[in-house]
Backbone as numpy.savetxt, mean C-alpha at the origin, in Angstrom:
# Nx Ny Nz CAx CAy CAz Cx Cy Cz
17.89 -43.29 -32.40 17.03 -42.10 -32.40 17.91 -40.87 -32.40
17.80 -40.06 -33.44 18.63 -38.88 -33.52 17.81 -37.61 -33.29
18.54 -36.63 -32.68 17.97 -35.29 -32.50 16.60 -35.32 -31.83
16.45 -36.25 -30.87 15.20 -36.28 -30.13 15.20 -35.15 -29.10
14.20 -34.32 -29.06 14.14 -33.26 -28.04 14.01 -33.85 -26.66
14.65 -33.20 -25.68 14.58 -33.68 -24.31 13.17 -33.47 -23.77
12.79 -34.38 -22.87 11.47 -34.29 -22.27 11.58 -33.75 -20.87
10.63 -32.92 -20.48 10.54 -32.39 -19.11 9.13 -32.65 -18.64
8.99 -33.74 -17.84 7.65 -34.13 -17.45 6.95 -34.72 -18.66
5.80 -34.14 -18.98 5.04 -34.60 -20.14 5.20 -33.67 -21.33
6.13 -32.67 -21.23 6.30 -31.70 -22.29 7.63 -31.93 -23.00
7.65 -31.71 -24.30 8.87 -31.81 -25.08 9.59 -30.48 -25.06
10.90 -30.52 -24.80 11.70 -29.31 -24.73 12.69 -29.28 -25.88
12.48 -28.40 -26.82 13.40 -28.24 -27.94 14.45 -27.19 -27.60
15.46 -27.06 -28.48 16.49 -26.05 -28.26 15.92 -24.64 -28.34
14.94 -24.49 -29.21 14.30 -23.17 -29.33 13.60 -22.78 -28.03
12.98 -23.78 -27.36 12.33 -23.50 -26.08 13.36 -23.07 -25.03
14.50 -23.75 -25.02 15.54 -23.40 -24.05 16.10 -22.01 -24.29
16.30 -21.68 -25.56 16.80 -20.33 -25.89 15.78 -19.27 -25.49
14.51 -19.57 -25.74 13.45 -18.62 -25.36 13.42 -18.43 -23.84
13.50 -19.54 -23.09 13.50 -19.45 -21.62 14.69 -18.64 -21.13
15.86 -18.83 -21.75 17.06 -18.09 -21.35 16.89 -16.60 -21.61
16.30 -16.26 -22.75 16.07 -14.83 -23.07 15.10 -14.21 -22.07
14.05 -14.95 -21.73 13.08 -14.45 -20.75 13.74 -14.22 -19.41
14.58 -15.16 -18.98 15.27 -15.02 -17.70 16.21 -13.83 -17.70
16.92 -13.62 -18.79 17.83 -12.47 -18.88 17.06 -11.15 -18.82
15.92 -11.11 -19.51 15.10 -9.89 -19.50 14.57 -9.62 -18.09
14.10 -10.68 -17.42 13.58 -10.51 -16.06 14.67 -10.07 -15.09
15.88 -10.62 -15.25 16.99 -10.19 -14.40 17.32 -8.73 -14.64
17.32 -8.32 -15.91 17.61 -6.92 -16.24 16.55 -5.99 -15.66
15.28 -6.36 -15.83 14.19 -5.54 -15.27 14.29 -5.49 -13.75
14.61 -6.63 -13.12 14.76 -6.66 -11.67 15.86 -5.74 -11.19
17.00 -5.72 -11.91 18.10 -4.83 -11.53 17.71 -3.36 -11.69
16.95 -3.06 -12.74 16.50 -1.68 -12.95 15.57 -1.23 -11.84
14.70 -2.14 -11.40 13.76 -1.80 -10.32 14.48 -1.74 -8.98
15.48 -2.60 -8.79 16.15 -2.70 -7.50 17.17 -1.58 -7.28
17.73 -1.05 -8.37 18.81 -0.06 -8.22 18.40 1.18 -7.41
17.23 1.81 -7.70 16.87 3.00 -6.89 16.81 2.72 -5.40
16.32 1.53 -5.02 16.25 1.20 -3.60 17.65 1.03 -3.02
18.53 0.33 -3.75 19.90 0.15 -3.26 20.63 1.48 -3.17
20.41 2.36 -4.15 21.06 3.68 -4.11 20.57 4.49 -2.92
19.26 4.44 -2.66 18.71 5.20 -1.53 19.27 4.70 -0.21
19.39 3.37 -0.06 19.97 2.81 1.16 21.43 3.24 1.30
22.18 3.16 0.22 23.60 3.55 0.27 23.76 5.03 0.58
22.95 5.87 -0.06 23.05 7.31 0.18 22.66 7.67 1.60
21.74 6.90 2.19 21.29 7.23 3.54 22.34 6.96 4.60
23.32 6.10 4.31 24.35 5.77 5.30 25.73 6.24 4.85
25.78 7.10 3.82 27.05 7.61 3.33 27.36 8.96 3.94
28.61 9.37 3.84 29.04 10.68 4.34 28.38 11.76 3.50
27.82 12.81 4.11 27.05 13.82 3.36 27.81 14.42 2.18
29.11 14.72 2.34 29.85 15.33 1.23 29.94 14.40 0.03
30.09 13.10 0.29 30.17 12.14 -0.80 28.87 12.08 -1.59
27.75 12.20 -0.87 26.45 12.17 -1.53 26.25 13.43 -2.37
26.58 14.58 -1.83 26.37 15.84 -2.54 27.30 15.99 -3.74
28.46 15.36 -3.68 29.39 15.42 -4.81 29.07 14.37 -5.87
28.07 13.54 -5.62 27.65 12.55 -6.60 28.57 11.37 -6.72
29.32 11.07 -5.67 30.27 9.96 -5.71 29.65 8.63 -5.30
28.46 8.69 -4.74 27.77 7.46 -4.35 26.98 6.96 -5.55
27.41 5.85 -6.09 26.75 5.26 -7.26 25.93 4.05 -6.86
26.56 3.11 -6.16 25.86 1.91 -5.72 26.16 1.59 -4.27
27.45 1.49 -3.94 27.86 1.17 -2.58 28.07 2.43 -1.76
27.81 2.37 -0.46 28.00 3.57 0.39 29.48 3.92 0.51
29.73 5.21 0.70 31.09 5.70 0.89 31.17 6.50 2.17
32.08 6.10 3.06 32.22 6.81 4.33 30.99 6.59 5.20
30.87 5.41 5.77 29.66 5.05 6.54 29.38 6.14 7.56
28.16 6.66 7.49 27.77 7.79 8.34 26.28 7.68 8.61
25.88 7.79 9.87 24.47 7.63 10.24 23.84 8.94 10.72
24.40 10.04 10.27 23.87 11.34 10.69 22.44 11.55 10.20
22.13 11.00 9.01 20.77 11.16 8.48 19.74 10.48 9.35
20.02 9.26 9.79 19.10 8.54 10.66 19.03 9.19 12.04
20.16 9.72 12.50 20.14 10.43 13.79 19.23 11.64 13.73
19.30 12.38 12.60 18.43 13.55 12.45 16.97 13.15 12.36
16.70 12.04 11.69 15.31 11.59 11.55 14.72 11.20 12.89
15.44 10.38 13.65 14.90 9.88 14.92 14.93 10.94 16.02
15.70 12.00 15.84 15.70 13.10 16.81 14.67 14.17 16.48
14.02 14.02 15.32 13.00 14.99 14.92 11.66 14.59 15.56
11.16 15.44 16.43 9.95 15.13 17.19 8.75 14.94 16.28
8.61 15.77 15.27 7.43 15.70 14.42 7.44 14.47 13.55
8.61 14.02 13.14 8.67 12.79 12.35 8.23 11.60 13.19
8.64 11.57 14.44 8.24 10.47 15.31 6.74 10.50 15.59
6.19 11.70 15.75 4.74 11.84 15.94 4.00 11.36 14.69
4.48 11.78 13.52 3.86 11.34 12.28 3.97 9.84 12.07
5.11 9.26 12.46 5.29 7.81 12.33 4.30 7.07 13.22
4.14 7.56 14.44 3.18 6.94 15.36 1.76 7.05 14.81
1.41 8.24 14.33 0.06 8.43 13.80 -0.21 7.54 12.59
0.78 7.42 11.69 0.59 6.59 10.50 0.40 5.13 10.87
1.14 4.65 11.85 0.99 3.26 12.28 -0.42 3.03 12.87
-0.90 4.01 13.64 -2.24 3.88 14.23 -3.31 3.91 13.14
-3.19 4.88 12.23 -4.18 4.98 11.15 -4.17 3.72 10.29
-3.00 3.19 10.01 -2.91 2.01 9.17 -3.51 0.79 9.87
-3.19 0.60 11.14 -3.68 -0.57 11.87 -5.19 -0.51 12.07
-5.67 0.61 12.64 -7.10 0.75 12.92 -7.90 0.85 11.63
-7.41 1.65 10.69 -8.12 1.83 9.43 -8.23 0.54 8.63
-7.14 -0.21 8.55 -7.17 -1.47 7.80 -8.14 -2.46 8.43
-8.14 -2.54 9.76 -9.07 -3.45 10.44 -10.52 -3.09 10.14
-10.85 -1.81 10.23 -12.23 -1.38 9.94 -12.56 -1.55 8.46
-11.61 -1.23 7.59 -11.84 -1.37 6.15 -12.14 -2.80 5.77
-11.30 -3.72 6.23 -11.47 -5.13 5.87 -12.77 -5.68 6.45
-13.08 -5.29 7.69 -14.31 -5.77 8.32 -15.55 -5.31 7.55
-15.60 -4.00 7.27 -16.77 -3.46 6.57 -16.87 -4.01 5.15
-15.74 -4.13 4.47 -15.75 -4.63 3.09 -16.20 -6.09 3.04
-15.70 -6.91 3.97 -16.06 -8.33 3.96 -17.53 -8.52 4.27
-18.06 -7.76 5.24 -19.47 -7.89 5.59 -20.37 -7.48 4.43
-20.02 -6.38 3.77 -20.82 -5.93 2.62 -20.71 -6.91 1.46
-19.50 -7.43 1.22 -19.31 -8.38 0.13 -20.06 -9.68 0.39
-20.11 -10.11 1.64 -20.86 -11.33 1.97 -22.34 -11.15 1.64
-22.88 -9.99 1.99 -24.30 -9.74 1.68 -24.54 -9.72 0.18
-23.64 -9.07 -0.57 -23.83 -8.97 -2.02 -23.60 -10.28 -2.74
-22.88 -11.20 -2.12 -22.61 -12.49 -2.76 -23.77 -13.47 -2.58
-24.72 -13.14 -1.70 -25.84 -14.05 -1.46 -26.80 -14.02 -2.65
-27.13 -15.20 -3.14 -28.04 -15.30 -4.28 -29.46 -14.89 -3.92
-29.81 -15.02 -2.65 -31.18 -14.71 -2.24 -31.33 -13.28 -1.74
-30.33 -12.42 -1.97 -30.43 -11.02 -1.55 -31.39 -10.27 -2.46
-32.38 -9.62 -1.85 -33.36 -8.85 -2.62 -32.70 -7.57 -3.15
-32.87 -7.31 -4.43 -32.28 -6.11 -5.04 -30.79 -6.20 -5.24
-30.28 -7.41 -5.39 -28.84 -7.61 -5.50 -28.26 -6.90 -6.73
-28.91 -7.00 -7.88 -28.41 -6.37 -9.11 -28.35 -4.85 -8.96
-29.43 -4.27 -8.40 -29.46 -2.82 -8.21 -28.34 -2.36 -7.28
-28.12 -3.09 -6.19 -27.09 -2.71 -5.22 -25.70 -2.81 -5.84
-25.47 -3.81 -6.66 -24.18 -3.94 -7.32 -23.90 -2.76 -8.25
-24.90 -2.35 -9.00 -24.74 -1.17 -9.85 -24.58 0.10 -9.02
-25.33 0.18 -7.94 -25.27 1.36 -7.06 -23.86 1.52 -6.48
-23.20 0.41 -6.17 -21.86 0.45 -5.60 -20.81 0.71 -6.69
-21.07 0.25 -7.90 -20.10 0.41 -8.98 -20.06 1.83 -9.54
-21.18 2.54 -9.47 -21.25 3.89 -10.06 -20.20 4.84 -9.47
-19.95 4.88 -8.14 -18.92 5.80 -7.61 -17.51 5.53 -8.11
-17.27 4.38 -8.75 -15.96 4.13 -9.33 -15.69 5.04 -10.52
-16.74 5.56 -11.15 -16.59 6.43 -12.31 -16.98 7.88 -12.00
-17.86 8.09 -11.05 -18.33 9.44 -10.74 -18.22 9.70 -9.24
-17.88 10.92 -8.87 -17.82 11.29 -7.46 -18.42 12.68 -7.29
-18.75 13.02 -6.05 -19.37 14.31 -5.79 -18.40 15.47 -5.85
-17.10 15.20 -5.76 -16.12 16.29 -5.78 -15.63 16.63 -4.38
-14.59 17.42 -4.34 -13.93 17.74 -3.07 -14.79 18.65 -2.19
-15.40 19.68 -2.77 -16.15 20.65 -1.96 -17.38 20.01 -1.31
-18.23 19.28 -2.04 -19.35 18.60 -1.37 -18.88 17.62 -0.30
-17.77 16.93 -0.56 -17.25 15.99 0.44 -16.81 16.72 1.68
-16.13 17.85 1.50 -15.68 18.63 2.66 -16.87 19.15 3.45
-17.90 19.63 2.77 -19.08 20.15 3.47 -19.79 19.03 4.24
-19.82 17.83 3.65 -20.43 16.70 4.35 -19.64 16.33 5.59
-18.30 16.25 5.44 -17.45 15.93 6.59 -17.59 16.99 7.67
-17.65 18.25 7.27 -17.77 19.35 8.24 -19.11 19.31 8.96
-20.17 18.91 8.25 -21.49 18.86 8.88 -21.56 17.79 9.96
-20.72 16.77 9.86 -20.67 15.73 10.90 -19.66 16.06 12.00
-19.02 17.22 11.91 -18.07 17.63 12.94 -16.78 16.83 12.93
-16.39 16.32 11.78 -15.19 15.48 11.69 -13.96 16.24 11.22
-14.10 17.51 10.86 -12.94 18.29 10.45 -12.01 18.47 11.65
-10.71 18.26 11.41 -9.68 18.36 12.45 -9.85 17.29 13.52
-10.48 16.17 13.14 -10.59 15.02 14.03 -9.86 13.84 13.38
-9.00 13.16 14.12 -8.24 12.05 13.51 -9.13 10.94 12.97
-10.35 10.81 13.49 -11.25 9.75 13.02 -11.60 9.91 11.55
-11.52 11.13 11.00 -11.89 11.35 9.61 -10.96 10.60 8.67
-9.70 10.41 9.06 -8.75 9.71 8.20 -9.01 8.21 8.17
-9.80 7.72 9.11 -10.14 6.30 9.15 -11.53 6.06 8.55
-12.46 6.94 8.86 -13.85 6.76 8.42 -14.01 7.08 6.94
-13.36 8.16 6.48 -13.50 8.58 5.09 -12.92 7.52 4.16
-13.72 7.06 3.25 -13.28 5.98 2.36 -13.23 4.64 3.06
-14.20 4.40 3.94 -14.19 3.16 4.72 -14.26 1.92 3.84
-15.03 2.00 2.76 -15.17 0.87 1.84 -14.84 1.34 0.44
-13.93 0.65 -0.20 -13.58 0.92 -1.59 -14.45 0.07 -2.51
-15.08 0.70 -3.49 -15.94 -0.04 -4.42 -15.15 -1.12 -5.15
-13.93 -0.80 -5.53 -13.09 -1.76 -6.25 -12.79 -2.98 -5.37
-12.37 -2.74 -4.14 -12.08 -3.85 -3.23 -13.33 -4.65 -2.89
-14.46 -3.95 -2.78 -15.72 -4.63 -2.49 -16.10 -5.59 -3.62
-15.91 -5.16 -4.85 -16.24 -6.01 -5.99 -15.31 -7.22 -6.05
-14.02 -7.01 -5.74 -13.07 -8.14 -5.70 -13.49 -9.16 -4.65
-13.82 -8.67 -3.45 -14.21 -9.56 -2.37 -15.53 -10.27 -2.68
-16.48 -9.56 -3.27 -17.76 -10.18 -3.64 -17.56 -11.27 -4.68
-16.68 -11.01 -5.65 -16.39 -12.01 -6.69 -15.79 -13.27 -6.08
-14.89 -13.09 -5.13 -14.28 -14.25 -4.47 -15.32 -15.06 -3.71
-16.15 -14.39 -2.92 -17.15 -15.09 -2.12 -18.21 -15.76 -3.00
-18.50 -15.14 -4.12 -19.49 -15.74 -5.03 -18.96 -17.03 -5.64
-17.64 -17.17 -5.71 -17.06 -18.38 -6.27 -17.03 -19.55 -5.31
-17.31 -19.32 -4.03 -17.38 -20.41 -3.07 -18.71 -21.14 -3.19
-18.73 -22.44 -2.96 -19.98 -23.21 -3.11 -21.09 -22.68 -2.21
-22.21 -22.33 -2.83 -23.34 -21.82 -2.06 -23.98 -22.92 -1.21
-23.69 -24.18 -1.56 -24.25 -25.30 -0.80 -23.72 -25.31 0.64
-22.53 -24.76 0.84 -22.00 -24.69 2.20 -22.90 -23.84 3.09
-23.37 -22.73 2.54 -24.25 -21.85 3.32 -25.61 -22.51 3.54
-26.11 -23.19 2.53 -27.41 -23.83 2.65 -27.37 -24.95 3.69
-26.29 -25.75 3.68 -26.20 -26.84 4.66 -26.06 -26.30 6.07
-25.31 -25.21 6.22 -25.17 -24.60 7.55 -26.50 -24.05 8.03
-27.28 -23.51 7.10 -28.59 -22.97 7.47 -29.53 -24.08 7.89
-29.44 -25.24 7.21 -30.27 -26.38 7.60 -29.91 -26.85 9.00
-28.62 -26.74 9.36 -28.17 -27.15 10.69 -28.52 -26.13 11.77
-29.16 -25.02 11.39 -29.62 -24.06 12.38 -28.77 -22.83 12.53
-27.77 -22.64 11.68 -26.91 -21.46 11.78 -27.63 -20.25 11.19
-27.47 -19.09 11.84 -28.03 -17.86 11.30 -27.01 -17.22 10.35
-27.39 -16.07 9.76 -26.53 -15.45 8.75 -25.18 -15.04 9.33
-25.18 -14.50 10.54 -23.93 -14.07 11.15 -23.01 -15.25 11.41
-23.55 -16.35 11.88 -22.75 -17.54 12.12 -22.20 -18.12 10.82
-23.00 -18.07 9.76 -22.52 -18.55 8.47 -21.33 -17.71 8.00
-21.42 -16.41 8.17 -20.34 -15.52 7.74 -19.06 -15.76 8.55
-19.21 -15.90 9.87 -18.04 -16.02 10.74 -17.45 -17.43 10.70
-18.29 -18.44 10.77 -17.79 -19.81 10.93 -17.58 -20.55 9.62
-18.27 -20.14 8.56 -18.15 -20.85 7.29 -17.33 -20.05 6.28
-17.74 -18.81 6.01 -17.13 -18.02 4.95 -15.79 -17.42 5.35
-15.69 -16.94 6.58 -14.45 -16.28 7.01 -13.24 -17.20 6.97
-13.32 -18.44 7.49 -12.13 -19.32 7.42 -11.71 -19.66 5.99
-12.63 -19.60 5.04 -12.31 -19.92 3.65 -11.79 -18.72 2.87
-11.70 -17.57 3.52 -11.40 -16.33 2.80 -10.06 -15.72 3.20
-9.14 -16.54 3.65 -7.84 -16.00 4.07 -7.12 -15.31 2.92
-7.25 -15.84 1.70 -6.56 -15.25 0.55 -7.08 -13.84 0.27
-8.40 -13.69 0.19 -8.94 -12.37 -0.13 -8.75 -11.39 1.02
-8.76 -11.89 2.26 -8.51 -11.01 3.39 -7.08 -10.48 3.36
-6.14 -11.32 2.92 -4.77 -10.86 2.77 -4.65 -9.79 1.70
-5.36 -9.98 0.60 -5.35 -8.99 -0.49 -5.93 -7.66 -0.01
-7.08 -7.72 0.64 -7.72 -6.50 1.13 -6.84 -5.80 2.16
-6.22 -6.56 3.05 -5.35 -5.96 4.06 -4.18 -5.23 3.41
-3.60 -5.84 2.39 -2.47 -5.20 1.72 -2.92 -3.93 1.00
-4.02 -4.00 0.26 -4.51 -2.83 -0.46 -4.80 -1.67 0.49
-5.55 -1.96 1.55 -5.95 -0.90 2.46 -4.76 -0.38 3.28
-3.86 -1.27 3.69 -2.70 -0.84 4.49 -1.80 0.08 3.68
-1.53 -0.27 2.44 -0.71 0.58 1.59 -1.39 1.92 1.35
-2.71 1.89 1.15 -3.45 3.13 0.95 -3.37 4.05 2.14
-3.54 3.51 3.33 -3.46 4.34 4.54 -2.05 4.86 4.75
-1.05 4.02 4.51 0.32 4.44 4.78 0.77 5.55 3.84
0.34 5.51 2.59 0.76 6.50 1.60 -0.14 7.72 1.55
-1.23 7.70 2.29 -2.20 8.79 2.21 -1.68 10.06 2.89
-1.84 11.18 2.22 -1.49 12.47 2.81 -2.48 13.58 2.42
-3.19 13.38 1.30 -4.06 14.45 0.80 -5.22 14.72 1.76
-5.87 13.67 2.24 -6.99 13.88 3.17 -6.54 14.59 4.44
-5.34 14.26 4.92 -4.83 14.93 6.12 -4.59 16.42 5.85
-4.12 16.75 4.67 -3.88 18.16 4.33 -5.19 18.94 4.23
-6.27 18.26 3.84 -7.55 18.94 3.64 -8.34 19.04 4.95
-8.37 17.96 5.72 -9.30 17.89 6.85 -8.63 18.05 8.22
-7.30 18.03 8.30 -6.61 18.10 9.58 -5.78 19.38 9.65
-5.95 20.13 10.72 -5.16 21.35 10.96 -4.17 21.19 12.09
-4.42 20.27 12.99 -3.55 20.04 14.14 -2.39 19.13 13.74
-1.15 19.61 13.91 0.02 18.84 13.50 0.17 17.56 14.32
-0.41 17.53 15.51 -0.30 16.33 16.35 -1.08 15.15 15.77
-1.98 15.42 14.82 -2.77 14.37 14.19 -2.27 14.02 12.79
-1.25 14.72 12.31 -0.79 14.52 10.95 -0.08 13.18 10.79
-0.27 12.49 9.66 0.49 11.26 9.40 1.90 11.57 8.92
2.70 10.56 8.83 4.11 10.72 8.47 4.27 11.31 7.07
3.41 10.93 6.13 3.60 11.36 4.75 3.48 12.88 4.59
2.72 13.54 5.45 2.62 14.99 5.39 3.94 15.62 5.80
4.55 15.12 6.87 5.85 15.65 7.29 6.93 15.31 6.27
6.83 14.14 5.67 7.78 13.77 4.62 7.68 14.73 3.45
6.48 15.06 3.06 6.29 16.00 1.96 6.84 17.37 2.30
6.59 17.84 3.52 7.08 19.16 3.93 8.60 19.20 3.94
9.22 18.15 4.45 10.68 18.14 4.53 11.30 18.10 3.14
10.75 17.28 2.25 11.32 17.16 0.91 11.14 18.44 0.11
10.00 19.11 0.30 9.75 20.33 -0.47 10.43 21.55 0.15
10.35 21.70 1.47 10.91 22.88 2.12 12.43 22.90 2.04
13.04 21.73 2.14 14.50 21.69 2.05 14.99 21.91 0.63
14.11 21.68 -0.33 14.50 21.89 -1.72 14.39 23.35 -2.13
13.68 24.16 -1.35 13.49 25.58 -1.66 14.08 26.42 -0.54
15.29 26.91 -0.74 15.98 27.71 0.26 15.79 29.18 -0.06
15.29 29.92 0.90 15.04 31.35 0.73 16.34 32.11 0.93
16.85 32.80 -0.11 18.12 33.54 0.03 18.04 34.64 1.08
16.85 35.19 1.33 16.71 36.27 2.31 16.92 35.80 3.73
16.82 34.48 3.96 16.97 33.95 5.31 18.37 33.39 5.57
19.28 33.50 4.59 20.63 32.99 4.75 21.46 33.98 5.55
22.00 33.54 6.67 22.84 34.38 7.51 24.30 34.01 7.33
24.63 32.75 7.39 25.99 32.26 7.24 26.02 31.24 6.10
26.80 31.51 5.07 26.83 30.65 3.90 27.35 29.26 4.28
28.38 29.20 5.13 28.94 27.90 5.53 27.91 27.07 6.28
27.18 27.73 7.18 26.14 27.03 7.93 25.05 26.54 6.98
24.70 27.38 6.02 23.67 27.01 5.05 24.09 25.81 4.22
25.35 25.79 3.76 25.84 24.67 2.96 25.90 23.39 3.78
26.31 23.49 5.06 26.38 22.31 5.91 24.99 21.75 6.17
24.04 22.65 6.43 22.65 22.19 6.65 22.08 21.54 5.38
22.46 22.10 4.24 21.97 21.53 2.98 22.54 20.14 2.75
23.83 19.94 3.08 24.44 18.62 2.93 23.76 17.61 3.85
23.52 18.02 5.10 22.89 17.11 6.05 21.45 16.81 5.65
20.74 17.83 5.16 19.34 17.62 4.79 19.21 16.68 3.61
20.21 16.70 2.71 20.16 15.81 1.56 20.24 14.35 2.00
21.13 14.06 2.94 21.24 12.69 3.47 20.01 12.35 4.29
19.46 13.34 5.01 18.28 13.10 5.82 17.09 12.70 4.95
17.02 13.25 3.74 15.93 12.88 2.83 15.96 11.39 2.52
17.16 10.90 2.19 17.27 9.48 1.87 16.96 8.62 3.09
17.44 9.04 4.25 17.18 8.27 5.47 15.69 8.25 5.78
15.03 9.39 5.58 13.60 9.47 5.86 12.80 8.61 4.88
13.24 8.54 3.63 12.55 7.68 2.65 12.64 6.23 3.08
13.81 5.79 3.55 13.97 4.41 4.00 13.09 4.14 5.22
13.09 5.05 6.18 12.29 4.88 7.38 10.80 4.84 7.03
10.38 5.67 6.06 8.97 5.75 5.69 8.50 4.53 4.91
9.39 3.91 4.14 8.99 2.76 3.32 9.25 1.42 4.01
9.94 1.43 5.14 10.30 0.18 5.81 9.10 -0.69 6.16
8.00 -0.16 6.73 6.86 -1.03 7.05 6.28 -1.73 5.82
6.22 -1.04 4.68 5.69 -1.67 3.48 6.65 -2.70 2.92
7.96 -2.46 3.07 8.94 -3.44 2.61 8.86 -4.72 3.43
8.46 -4.59 4.69 8.31 -5.76 5.56 6.97 -6.44 5.31
5.92 -5.65 5.08 4.57 -6.20 4.94 4.36 -6.90 3.61
4.89 -6.33 2.54 4.58 -6.85 1.20 5.03 -8.29 1.00
6.28 -8.68 1.34 6.66 -10.08 1.12 5.78 -11.07 1.88
5.26 -10.66 3.04 4.41 -11.55 3.83 3.08 -11.81 3.14
2.60 -10.84 2.36 1.28 -10.95 1.74 1.36 -11.09 0.22
2.55 -11.32 -0.31 2.73 -11.36 -1.76 1.91 -12.46 -2.41
1.89 -13.67 -1.79 1.15 -14.78 -2.40 -0.34 -14.48 -2.45
-0.87 -13.79 -1.42 -2.27 -13.40 -1.44 -2.53 -12.32 -2.48
-1.55 -11.42 -2.64 -1.69 -10.34 -3.62 -1.81 -10.90 -5.03
-0.94 -11.87 -5.36 -0.99 -12.47 -6.70 -2.31 -13.19 -6.93
-2.77 -13.93 -5.92 -4.04 -14.64 -6.06 -5.20 -13.67 -6.19
-5.14 -12.57 -5.46 -6.23 -11.59 -5.52 -6.32 -10.90 -6.87
-5.17 -10.67 -7.51 -5.17 -10.04 -8.84 -5.84 -10.97 -9.85
-5.69 -12.28 -9.67 -6.22 -13.24 -10.64 -7.68 -13.62 -10.38
-8.28 -13.09 -9.29 -9.66 -13.44 -8.97 -10.58 -12.99 -10.11
-11.37 -13.90 -10.59 -12.32 -13.58 -11.65 -11.74 -13.62 -13.05
-10.40 -13.84 -13.17 -9.80 -13.86 -14.51 -9.99 -15.19 -15.21
-10.22 -16.26 -14.45 -10.39 -17.59 -15.02 -11.73 -18.15 -14.56
-12.51 -18.56 -15.47 -13.81 -19.17 -15.15 -13.78 -20.63 -15.62
-14.24 -21.51 -14.75 -14.21 -22.91 -15.17 -15.19 -23.73 -14.38
């Protein structure tokens, strides 16, 4: 037997297949390096000597290990307050978001729900149309939630997109499970908690990741509805530091040497602050990655 292609399992592997696989792997490695480089550069710049960073000598590896940027970040009172607030908003907000979304999705997934089609359309419409910022602000103000930290958790409690994803997942579970539980005497709440919830770990992971990232990166609502700096999330302080340090007022310069030294330190502090601000997401994402991939594919395959 000559020139027989090698077999891998039940599939025939020709040389063309191997070349194609090699090209795909090389492309993926190249794309991975392109995506990974900004993160590696930011880490290196955050622990490098300020002069080396400002002179552009830091390309990949750190030069002159220096932790002044992290010292400035952790000694900044407002950054620590913002970090604490962001962690609270993310934890409490994600818990409420996932709870409300799952309960609503469970109701919409029931085949015997009266007006199910109308409710699905009613929930989908806000994905394309919204009332606008001014009506939303007036509504929030009428409830007395302006300058209250609760507004950052309550506002946007349920995302229509996430609700549809969760409803699609629950609709794909066998409805006979709910019927058999009902025959055994379980009420709707017991069916949701004891039957549907244990089977929904994948979608709960997806929802948790979506909502947690949204809360952690959110800053616009805080700028609109919060005036007290003690309630501000970290992203607002991050925005202020990155923008204010980039715009130096010449009229306020007293000593040029002091100004240049502060500018060098602030440049390293920016990189350090970016690492500190993204660290929770860098830790959270790998833990929920498998759920994220499964959640993206929900509803894409019917069989």
